[in-house]
N, C-alpha and C positions, 0 to 999 in steps of 0.2 A: 354285547361285550364278548361273550363266549364264542359266538360265531366269528366275529371279526378277528379275534386273537388266534383262532384255529384254522382259518382259511389259508390255503396256499397262495392264492391271488384273488384280488377283487375282480379280475377278468375271467376267472374260471366260470364255466356255464353249467346250468342244471336244466334238465328237461322236465317241465311241469307235467303231472299225470292226473288222471281222473281219481286215482286212489287218494290223492291229496285234496283235490277240489270238491269232489262230490260229498264227502262227509262234512266238510265245512259249510257247504250250502245247506245241508240238512240241519246243521246246528245254528244256522243264521249268523255265522261268524263274520267278522269284518275281513275283507280280502282286498288285495291290491288289484286283482282282476286278470292275472295271467291265465292262459288257457292250456288245455291238454296238448302236449307235444311242443309247446313253446320253449325255445332255448333262451334262458334268462341268465344274465351275468350275476355273480355274487354281489356286485355293487348294487345292481338294480333290486336284488332281493333285500338287501339291507335297507335301502331307501323305502321299498315297499312295506317292509316290516315296521319301520319307525313312523313314517308320515301318515298313512291311513290305517295303521295297526293291522297290517295284512297277515292273517293267520296262515294263508297259503305260503307266504314267504318264510314264516317261522318254521313250518314243517319242512320246506325245501332246504333251508339252511341246516336244520337238524340232521337231515339225511346226508347232506354234503359233508358235514363235519364229523358225524358220529355214526352214520348208518341207519339212524332211526330216532324217534322222539324220546323213547325211554332212555336210551344211552346218552342222548344229549342232555336230558334232565339231570342225569348223574353228573355230567360235566358241569352243569350249572351249579349243582350243590357243592361240587369240589371248589368252584370259584367262590361260593358263599363262605366256605371254610377259609380260603386264602385271604378273603377280605375281613375275616373276623366277625362276620354277622351272626348274631346269636338267635335271632328271631325270624329267620327266613328259611323256607324250604320249598323247592320246586318239584312238580310232578310232570309238567309238560312245558313246551316252549311257547305255546300260543297265548297263555294267560287265561284260557277258558277255565271255568270254575271246577275246582276239585277241593274237597274238604281237607286234604293233606297238603294243599298248596297255600302258602300264607307268607306275609311279611308285615313289617311295621313302617310307619311314616319315617322313623329314624333310619332304618336300614335302607329304605328306598332312596332317601336323600344321600346316603353314603354311596350307593350304587351309581347314582347320577353324577355325584362329584368325581368318582373314579373314572367314569366314561368321559367326562369333560376334560380330563388330563390329556387325552389323545385328540389331536387336531381333526382327524377324519371323523371320529365319533361325535365330537363337538359340532363339526360342520353339519353332519346329518341331523342332529338334534335341533339345529338352528335354522334348518331349511324350511322355507315357506312353500316352494313349488319345485318339483323336479320331474323331468320327462325321461322315461326309460328309453333304452336303445330300440331302434326300429327292428321289428321282427316280421316274419311272414304273417303271423296272426294279428299283429298290431303294426301296420306299415308306418304309422306316425308316432309309434311309441305310446305309452300310457302316461298321461299327465297326472301326477300325484300331488296332493295338497296335505299339509300338516293339519291334523285334527286339532292341534293346539293353536297354531298361528292363525288359523282362519276364524278363531273365536276371540281374538284380542282386539281391543279398541284403542289401546294406547294410554288409557287412564286408569289402569288396574291398581297401580301403587304409586304414591307420591315419591318423587326423588329416585325412582327406579325405572329401568326399561327391561322388560322380560325378553331375554334373548332366545331362549329355546326350552325344550322339555318334551314331555311325553304324556299323553292322556291315556286313560284306560276306562273301560266300562264292562261290567257284567251285571246281570240282574241282581246277583247276590251282593256284589261290592258297590254297585251304583257308580256314580261319576268319580273318577280319581285323576289327580294331576301331580306330576313331579315336574318342577320347572326351575330354571336358573335365570338370574337377572344381573344387570350391571347397575350399581348404585352410583349416582352422580353426587359428588360433593361440590356444591355451588361455590364454596369458599376457595377451594383449590382447583376446581374444574378437573378433578381426577376421577378415575373410574376404578371400581373394585368388584370382583365377582361375588355374588351372593347366591348360595344354594339353599333350596328349601323344598318342602313337601306339603301340599295341601290336599285334603281329601273331603 
């Protein structure tokens, strides 16, 4: 949300660096797989952030929007205030563990609901597969898959179809999921959005 709302253009590019990728490799963080020197569009960074939980993309977007991770976390906390969330605080954009970074199921559901009000953000959160632009380092682009969509079987909830969402995992938090669904009313054959958070 914060990156998307503060970018000048989804077509702006960022050059990936070893200063971003090397520490994430050491931390065994999830990455989209962009390489040192690769010119990546903001659009591809957002898809890389959401679909495979790319920490490399989170860091790149933080630098693009705020000049660094700490300043970007401050912007995230400003957004928390705007949304009226009382039990959420961010210290980094990657989601990697920090004792001072926390939220609740309720607040995460409100964040997801807010994101889904925007067509682009909702589209990204609903995407199963996306291929990034071709670059020198990746002549065919990188094919990214949603960590959530690839785990769905279609029988998760009666009368509902899960449209999209976002997974998360750290050793401390374990498996997390924020998702949204369409509820089917068999009597009227109508659909309505349903937002929720499971952990």
